N, C-alpha and C positions, 0 to 999 in steps of 0.2 A: 727651290726646295732644298738645295744644299750644294755643296762643293765650294772649294776655295782654291786660289792659286797662291803658291809660295815661291819666292825668288830667293835663292841662296847660293853660296859658293861651294861648300864642301859636301861631298857625297854623304858623309857621316851626319849631316844636318837634315837629311831627307825626313820630311814630316811623317808622322803616323798617318795611316789610311791613304797613302799615296796610291793612286790608281794608274797614273801615267807620269813619267818623268821625261823632260826634254833637256838634253845637254846642249847648251847654246855655244855659238862660235867664240864668245868671250870667256868660255870656261865655266861660266855660272850655270846654274840649273833652275829649271822651272818645273814645279810639281803641281799636278792637279790632284786634290784630295777630296774624299767624300766618305765620311765615316758610315753613312747609312747604305752605301752601295746602291744608290738610286739614280746616280748621275751617269751621263754618257758623254764621251768625247767622240766626235765624228770629223773626218776630213772630207770635205766636199768642195766642189768647184763653185757651187751656188747654193745659198740657203734654201732655195725652193726644192732642193733634193732631200731635205729633211722633212719627212711626213708630219711630224708633230708641229713644226713651224708653219708648214703649208696649210695645215688644218686649223690654225688658231684664228680666233676672232680678232677684231680690230684692237689696236692699242688704245687704251683709255685716254691718252693724252693727244692722240691724233685726230685729224678732222673727221675721219669715218665714224668715230664714236660721238655722234651727235645726240641731242635729246630725242630726235625723231627715230634714230636707230634704236636707242634704249626702249622707247615706247613700243616700237614694232616687236622687239625681242620679248618684252613682257606680254604683249597681246598674243604672241604666237605660242607662249608657254604658260597659260593661265594657272595650271595645276602645280607648277613648281614653286617651292619656297624661294624667297628672294635671295637669301644668302647663298645656297648652292648654285642658283642661277648666275649670280655675280662671279662666283668662283669657277664656273665652267669655262675652261680655256678655249673651247671650241666656239664659245659665244663672245667672250671678252678676254683678251690676253692680259696676263700679268696680275690679276687680282687674287691674292692669296688669302689664307685664313685670317691672319691678323689684320690685313688691310680691309677685308670685308667687314669684320667686326667694327673697326673704326669708322668706316664709311657709313654703316647703318646706324651707329651711335650718333654720329654728327647729323645724319639725316633724320634722326628720331623715329626710326622704323625698326620694329622687332625683326630679328633675323628669321623667324619661323613663319612670317606672314606669307600667304600665297600671293603670287604675282597678280592674280585677278582681283585681289582685295585692295590693291594700291590705287589711291586717288592721284589725279594728275599732278597736284602739288607735291606729293610724296615722291613720285617718279622724278620730278624736276630736282628735288633736293638730293635724291640718290645720284642723279647725273652730276650735279654741281659738286657734291662731296666726294665723288669718285675722283674727279680731277684734282680737287683741292688736297685731299688726303695723300694721293700719290705724288703730287708735286712736292708737298711738305716732306714726305718720306724720302724722296730723292735727294733732298738737301742734307739728309743725315746718312747718305749712302756710305757704307764702310764702317759706320759706328756700330759698336756692339749693342747699344741700347736704342730703343725707339724713343721718339720724343717723350719727355716725362709726362706730358698730359695725354698721351695716347691711352686708350682704354686698357690695352693689354699691359701697359706699364704699371698699372695699379694692382695687377693680379697678385703679386707677392707683397704688396704694401697695404694691406687692410681691405682691399677690394670693395671700396665704396664709390658711388657715383660722385663725380666732382660737381655736379649740378644740384642734385637733390639730397645727397648724403645717404641714400638707400644702398643696401648691399648690391654688388654686381652679381648677377646670376650666371650660372654655368649650365649649359645644356648641350646634348648631342643633337646636331642638326645636319642632315645629309652626310652622316658618318664622320663629322668633324666636331670638335669642341667649339662652342660659341659662347662668348661673354657679352652680356647686355644688361641694361637697366630696365626692368619691367615697369618702372614708374615713368621714366622719361621716354622710352621707346614704346610706341603703341602700334 
């Protein structure tokens, strides 16, 4: 959700929004920054001592995130919309707003669909695209921009679907902004 690390030499170069600064043995400094004040830094002996990590669902690229797992998750929460379900960190770790939009765009599923309305093939596509989109995003880690063909990347550049040319729609779903193509995503 936010936060960056900056490595620098002079105290005068301390970045804006520094929340904690470490002075290292080599004289250089490491700052953790977060403009939105939503990040935390914790010193623990074991990651299991951090409640938020302990309560997270499986990593989407790990073996625990199987098609059967996603199928059970959807069956257990039939009244939830699929986008908020994908973004629920207690259900699945690491799927944020932008990634959920891209996953559902590639899977051709509207973000406001109820879990109970999904057909087996749509669930399979969501499972496959979750892994594919996140692997692809990891290859661009550290870059300021998402891949140029990601749905969100078109937001400021005309906002049309690369497949059908129809306008990309914007809607609040589960308290978050969702971008989707109502023509390609059903």
